[in-house]
VOGU-3710 file (C-alpha; in Angstrom, 3 decimals, decimal comma):
1> mvlikkavnl> -66,024/45,470/-67,516  -66,571/41,520/-69,128  -63,026/41,596/-70,628  -61,133/43,409/-67,654  -62,684/40,161/-65,685  -61,447/37,721/-67,862  -58,298/39,124/-67,721  -58,018/39,214/-63,824  -59,009/35,695/-64,211  -56,389/35,129/-66,246
11> llaagcllip> -53,601/36,258/-64,362  -55,106/34,736/-61,025  -54,824/31,561/-62,900  -51,434/31,953/-63,978  -50,247/33,065/-60,468  -49,398/36,921/-61,904  -51,531/38,569/-59,535  -49,849/38,783/-56,029  -50,457/41,089/-53,293  -47,305/42,916/-52,576
21> isveaqelsg> -47,723/43,049/-48,877  -48,469/40,038/-47,485  -45,374/38,385/-50,225  -43,053/41,322/-48,508  -44,635/39,987/-45,124  -43,841/36,128/-45,802  -40,877/37,031/-47,309  -39,375/39,119/-44,312  -40,654/36,574/-41,666  -38,586/33,866/-42,995
31> ssvlkttaqi> -35,502/36,246/-43,657  -32,748/37,426/-41,610  -34,041/40,452/-41,023  -36,483/40,072/-38,647  -34,551/38,412/-36,137  -35,556/37,606/-32,293  -33,705/39,103/-29,366  -32,427/35,765/-28,137  -30,530/35,682/-31,449  -28,905/39,201/-31,199
41> keeqlteqik> -28,208/38,794/-28,046  -26,083/35,443/-29,524  -24,543/37,386/-32,230  -23,560/39,956/-29,487  -22,205/37,416/-27,187  -20,161/35,694/-30,332  -18,348/38,957/-31,319  -17,618/39,594/-27,287  -16,221/36,238/-27,335  -13,954/37,049/-30,248
51> qaqenvyihp> -12,873/40,467/-29,479  -12,205/38,689/-25,506  -10,139/36,062/-27,383  -8,118/38,666/-29,504  -7,279/40,711/-26,025  -5,826/37,542/-24,415  -3,700/36,898/-27,371  -2,213/40,543/-27,226  -2,012/40,412/-23,070  -1,484/36,464/-22,583
61> tdakaryela> -0,574/37,164/-18,894  -3,381/39,352/-17,899  -5,294/37,523/-15,521  -8,745/40,334/-15,695  -8,434/39,871/-19,411  -8,133/35,743/-19,365  -11,128/36,420/-16,221  -13,114/38,204/-18,761  -12,897/35,780/-21,478  -13,979/32,862/-19,108
71> ellrldhkdk> -16,677/34,835/-17,960  -18,111/35,305/-21,384  -17,493/31,724/-22,079  -19,383/30,346/-19,063  -22,344/32,542/-20,155  -22,312/31,168/-23,693  -22,344/27,779/-21,847  -19,349/26,211/-23,071  -18,030/25,494/-19,729  -15,203/23,142/-20,051
81> eaaseylevv> -13,492/25,910/-21,812  -14,456/28,458/-19,027  -12,840/26,144/-16,765  -9,774/26,175/-18,410  -9,668/29,957/-18,459  -10,527/30,107/-15,076  -7,461/27,428/-14,424  -5,374/29,668/-16,773  -6,572/32,732/-14,336  -5,480/31,340/-10,556
91> sldptmyvaf> -1,962/30,360/-12,309  -1,604/33,640/-13,064  -3,167/35,914/-10,041  -3,574/33,020/-7,461  -5,661/35,670/-5,390  -8,517/35,492/-7,505  -10,484/32,834/-5,684  -13,448/33,649/-7,538  -12,373/31,809/-10,343  -12,101/28,599/-8,613
101> hriatinsep> -15,626/29,245/-7,074  -16,780/29,211/-11,051  -14,863/25,807/-11,731  -17,248/24,658/-8,878  -20,250/26,134/-10,227  -20,285/25,224/-13,753  -20,072/21,515/-15,813  -16,577/21,679/-15,313  -14,340/18,097/-16,087  -13,493/16,084/-13,037
111> aqvdeaieyl> -9,905/16,193/-14,245  -10,083/20,367/-14,509  -11,514/20,328/-11,015  -8,988/18,252/-9,317  -6,453/19,676/-10,812  -8,171/23,086/-9,033  -8,406/21,236/-5,549  -5,056/20,220/-6,075  -3,729/23,812/-6,771  -6,029/25,436/-3,895
121> selkgenpra> -4,430/22,785/-1,479  -1,010/24,000/-2,072  -2,006/27,266/-1,664  -3,889/26,359/1,549  -0,921/25,001/3,276  0,887/28,662/2,759  -1,818/30,652/3,861  -4,207/28,182/6,362  -6,385/31,353/7,685  -7,161/32,817/4,039
131> fllcvalsel> -11,164/32,783/4,505  -11,970/33,131/0,622  -9,568/30,546/-0,260  -10,670/27,772/2,178  -14,826/28,696/1,077  -13,710/27,938/-2,688  -11,555/24,808/-1,970  -15,288/23,834/0,657  -17,118/23,970/-2,813  -14,429/22,210/-4,768
141> lekrkdyyps> -14,368/19,135/-2,665  -18,137/19,325/-2,272  -18,506/19,459/-6,034  -16,228/16,257/-5,996  -18,756/14,960/-3,554  -15,828/14,305/-1,095  -18,370/16,309/1,797  -16,694/15,371/5,089  -13,295/17,126/4,016  -15,644/19,972/2,839
151> arilvnlvyg> -16,921/20,302/5,811  -13,711/19,656/7,657  -12,307/22,739/6,086  -15,369/25,310/7,471  -15,186/23,880/10,765  -11,026/24,705/10,743  -12,779/28,346/10,055  -15,152/28,693/12,560  -12,779/27,493/15,628  -10,096/29,223/14,424
161> nvvppryqkd> -11,737/32,577/14,341  -11,595/33,434/10,772  -15,089/34,218/9,623  -16,208/37,235/9,673  -19,561/37,958/11,511  -21,759/38,020/8,270  -21,181/34,734/7,029  -21,057/32,901/10,548  -24,872/31,714/10,006  -23,937/30,954/6,505
171> intkihylla> -20,999/28,692/7,242  -22,427/26,717/9,859  -25,658/26,163/7,690  -23,331/24,838/5,409  -21,321/22,820/7,565  -24,736/20,894/8,776  -25,546/20,646/5,190  -22,476/18,832/4,180  -22,144/16,767/7,288  -25,761/15,724/6,580
181> qsreaskqev> -24,623/14,899/2,661  -21,533/12,733/4,029  -24,371/10,578/6,603  -26,200/10,043/3,480  -23,281/8,755/1,015  -21,885/6,378/4,033  -25,306/4,545/3,486  -23,968/3,112/0,541  -20,521/2,568/1,836  -19,417/-1,315/3,300
191> vpvatqneql> -18,328/0,358/6,532  -21,900/0,294/8,772  -23,761/3,319/8,894  -23,535/3,687/12,704  -19,451/3,669/12,598  -19,380/6,465/10,147  -21,868/8,641/12,469  -19,827/8,309/14,976  -17,014/8,924/13,443  -18,228/12,038/12,298
201> dtllpplpdn> -19,728/13,026/15,669  -16,453/12,321/16,932  -13,859/14,458/14,801  -16,407/17,443/14,820  -17,029/18,850/17,770  -20,020/20,913/18,392  -20,069/24,610/16,450  -19,904/27,414/19,204  -23,457/28,502/20,330  -23,685/31,675/18,686
211> nqpienpkqk> -23,898/30,169/15,751  -27,088/28,613/15,418  -27,913/26,009/12,394  -30,634/27,595/10,303  -34,040/25,231/9,920  -34,214/22,859/7,013  -30,341/22,844/5,705  -31,230/19,623/3,718  -33,379/21,467/1,097  -31,102/22,770/-0,639
221> spqltashet> -27,140/23,322/-0,954  -26,294/26,919/0,680  -24,570/29,319/-1,414  -21,579/30,989/0,208  -21,815/34,628/-1,284  -18,473/35,296/0,419  -16,484/33,234/-2,365  -18,023/35,710/-5,115  -15,708/38,587/-3,313  -12,341/39,403/-4,875
231> khnrpe> -9,867/41,885/-4,188  -9,834/42,730/-8,271  -12,670/44,312/-10,356  -14,096/41,863/-12,540  -17,386/41,725/-14,918  -20,633/41,436/-14,109
//
């Protein structure tokens, strides 16, 4: 018995007596065997992006394929790359207004926003009563902090009886929010605030009585759900 104890002590001192279960757990915890859910999702997203890029390479003129790639890049927080793909989408299919909406909601480059506004403005000249087109253009102008022109586009929709009934309250609330933002921005300009406010009130007549504004329009920029619609099927 004494000899056994001495042998055990010698092994412990030499570091040769290991506990297999503990060692295995330590090795697994520090290896790639045990991956978090986030890591797995990230790897899956990377693989999906690679596949989408290959699909776009095979079908370069397919707007849906490019939109799918743009959506994956957006989910991967590669906003500038995503915006570039969204611009490619609308160059292939100008009716996919949801791509313009995405450019307005992600961290796009100012030049990308300008390009989208210029393109949509040309389309609006051809079809000034296109509801989704005008909503997307208003969103892009808001992103560029052109609040008054953004509001003006929506006001024209209201007075042109273009707004579907289900969106009338949303549009009305958005208009008042944009006008409030425009007045706030005017305080930073050289032109007196009173003059700016007078101009806004004069140029924009009151909205129709059947479109009552929702309370507290200044709290947050309302999201116009209409801009998510498109006649194409697209990924969630």
